[in-house]
C-alpha positions as CSV (number, residue, x, y, z in Angstrom):
1,M,94.0,215.4,162.1
2,K,90.8,215.2,160.2
3,T,90.0,218.9,160.8
4,S,93.4,220.0,159.5
5,R,92.8,217.8,156.4
6,Y,89.5,219.5,155.7
7,I,91.1,223.0,156.2
8,L,93.9,222.1,153.8
9,A,91.3,220.8,151.2
10,L,89.2,223.9,151.6
11,S,92.1,226.2,151.2
12,I,93.1,224.4,148.0
13,L,89.7,224.7,146.6
14,L,89.4,228.3,147.5
15,S,92.8,229.2,146.1
16,A,92.1,227.3,142.9
17,E,88.7,229.1,142.6
18,A,90.4,232.5,143.3
19,V,93.1,231.9,140.8
20,S,90.6,230.9,138.1
21,Q,88.7,234.1,138.7
22,R,91.7,236.1,137.6
23,T,93.5,233.9,135.0
24,I,96.0,236.1,133.3
25,P,97.0,235.4,129.7
26,M,100.5,233.9,129.7
27,T,103.1,233.8,126.9
28,L,104.4,230.4,125.7
29,K,107.8,231.3,127.1
30,T,106.4,231.9,130.6
31,M,104.4,228.7,130.4
32,V,107.6,226.7,129.4
33,Q,109.5,228.3,132.3
34,Q,106.9,227.3,134.8
35,A,106.1,223.8,133.5
36,G,107.4,220.7,135.3
37,T,106.1,218.4,132.4
38,I,105.6,219.2,128.8
39,V,104.3,216.5,126.5
40,H,102.5,215.8,123.2
41,A,100.2,212.9,124.3
42,R,97.0,210.9,123.9
43,V,94.6,210.6,126.8
44,A,94.5,206.9,127.4
45,E,92.3,206.7,130.5
46,L,90.2,208.9,132.8
47,R,89.0,208.2,136.3
48,T,87.2,210.4,138.7
49,G,86.6,209.8,142.4
50,K,87.3,211.1,145.9
51,D,90.9,212.2,146.5
52,P,92.3,210.2,149.5
53,V,94.4,213.2,150.6
54,T,91.8,216.0,150.5
55,G,88.5,214.1,150.3
56,F,87.4,216.3,147.4
57,P,86.5,215.2,143.9
58,A,89.5,214.6,141.6
59,T,90.2,213.4,138.1
60,W,93.1,211.0,137.3
61,V,94.3,211.5,133.7
62,T,96.5,208.8,132.2
63,L,98.6,209.9,129.2
64,D,100.4,207.9,126.5
65,V,103.3,210.2,125.5
66,K,104.0,210.7,121.9
67,E,106.8,213.3,122.5
68,D,108.4,214.2,125.8
69,F,109.6,217.8,125.5
70,F,110.4,218.0,129.2
71,G,109.9,216.2,132.5
72,A,107.6,213.2,131.6
73,P,108.2,210.6,134.3
74,A,107.4,207.7,131.8
75,T,106.0,207.0,128.3
76,R,102.7,206.4,130.1
77,F,101.9,208.3,133.3
78,T,99.0,209.5,135.3
79,F,98.5,212.9,136.9
80,K,95.8,214.0,139.4
81,Q,93.8,217.1,138.8
82,I,91.4,218.8,141.1
83,G,87.7,218.5,140.1
84,G,85.6,215.6,139.1
85,E,82.8,213.6,140.6
86,A,82.7,211.6,143.8
87,D,79.9,210.3,146.1
88,G,77.3,212.2,144.0
89,M,79.2,215.5,144.4
90,V,80.5,217.2,141.2
91,Y,83.1,219.9,141.4
92,K,84.4,221.7,138.3
93,P,86.7,224.6,139.0
94,A,86.5,227.4,136.4
95,D,89.2,227.4,133.7
96,V,90.4,223.9,134.7
97,P,90.2,221.9,131.5
98,G,88.5,218.6,131.0
99,Y,89.7,215.7,129.0
100,S,88.2,213.0,126.7
101,R,89.5,209.5,126.2
102,N,91.7,209.3,123.1
103,E,91.9,213.1,122.9
104,E,95.3,214.2,121.5
105,V,96.9,217.1,123.3
106,V,100.0,219.2,123.9
107,L,100.1,219.6,127.6
108,M,102.2,221.8,129.9
109,L,101.7,220.8,133.6
110,Y,102.9,222.5,136.7
111,P,104.9,220.2,139.0
112,P,102.8,218.2,141.5
113,H,101.8,220.1,144.6
114,S,104.0,219.0,147.5
115,R,101.2,218.0,149.9
116,T,98.3,217.0,147.7
117,A,100.1,215.9,144.4
118,F,97.5,217.8,142.4
119,Q,98.7,219.0,139.0
120,S,97.0,221.4,136.6
121,P,98.0,222.8,133.2
122,V,100.2,225.9,133.4
123,G,97.9,228.9,133.3
124,L,94.9,226.5,133.9
125,G,93.2,226.1,130.5
126,Q,96.0,227.9,128.7
127,G,98.4,224.9,129.2
128,K,96.2,222.5,127.3
129,F,96.2,222.5,123.5
130,K,93.8,220.3,121.6
131,V,95.2,218.6,118.5
132,K,92.8,218.1,115.6
133,Q,93.2,216.8,112.1
134,A,93.4,219.6,109.5
135,G,93.6,217.5,106.4
136,A,94.9,214.1,105.2
137,S,98.4,214.6,106.6
138,R,98.4,217.8,108.6
139,K,97.4,218.4,112.2
140,K,96.6,221.7,113.9
141,V,96.4,222.8,117.5
142,A,93.7,225.0,119.0
143,E,94.0,226.8,122.3
144,Q,91.8,225.6,125.1
145,V,91.0,229.0,126.4
146,T,88.9,230.4,123.6
147,R,88.3,233.9,125.0
148,S,92.0,234.8,124.4
149,H,94.0,233.9,121.3
150,R,96.9,236.0,122.4
151,L,99.1,233.0,123.4
152,L,99.6,231.5,120.0
153,K,99.8,234.9,118.3
154,T,102.7,235.8,120.6
155,S,104.4,232.4,120.4
156,G,106.5,233.0,117.3
157,A,104.5,230.4,115.4
158,T,102.2,231.5,112.7
159,A,98.7,231.5,114.2
160,Y,95.3,232.4,112.8
161,D,92.5,232.9,115.3
162,G,94.1,230.7,118.0
163,I,95.0,227.9,115.6
164,V,98.5,226.9,114.6
165,A,100.1,223.9,112.8
166,L,101.1,221.2,115.3
167,E,104.6,220.9,114.0
168,D,105.1,224.7,114.3
169,L,104.0,224.7,117.9
170,K,106.2,221.7,118.7
171,E,109.2,223.3,117.2
172,E,108.6,226.5,119.2
173,I,108.3,224.4,122.3
174,R,111.5,222.5,121.6
175,T,113.3,225.8,121.1
176,L,111.9,227.3,124.3
177,V,112.8,224.1,126.3
178,R,116.4,224.4,125.0
179,T,116.7,228.1,125.8
180,E,114.6,228.4,129.0
181,K,115.3,225.0,130.6
182,G,118.8,224.3,129.2
183,V,117.7,220.9,127.8
184,S,118.4,219.7,124.3
185,K,116.5,216.8,122.9
């Protein structure tokens, strides 16, 4: 049993590493189609440690949801992402984003893995958008993956160098959730 657990964990790590080596830029439409959860949220808590299923370092991210576009299990929920620190071992897969307490984000998460319950943003770093203040009353969103600003430029929202107004992105997401997921909110 222990051997199969280690083989499963190793295969997850290797597949995550292989995927991160070839992250392909996605459109916002594709990301919405693949997401199991889409939220505008604030990072409330972070915890790293050893995942009891795989034995590898993991990070548990607790979110306070400001807007549930699709699939949030509650107004406060926690998801588990591969990578973190445990027993003096640090593992940080390439392109898997990190989080900061009180950070405001728009996040698109894949559904939890059926065996490990790990989740990651759709397209790895592409599914995390940092929200920043752009003036007294306006907020803007910047892409997590800085090497490619194609996502926001192809979203339909007006973007400049990977930055778009938060409300423009949210409206685009609402429209895509309606058309691609058949959900109206």
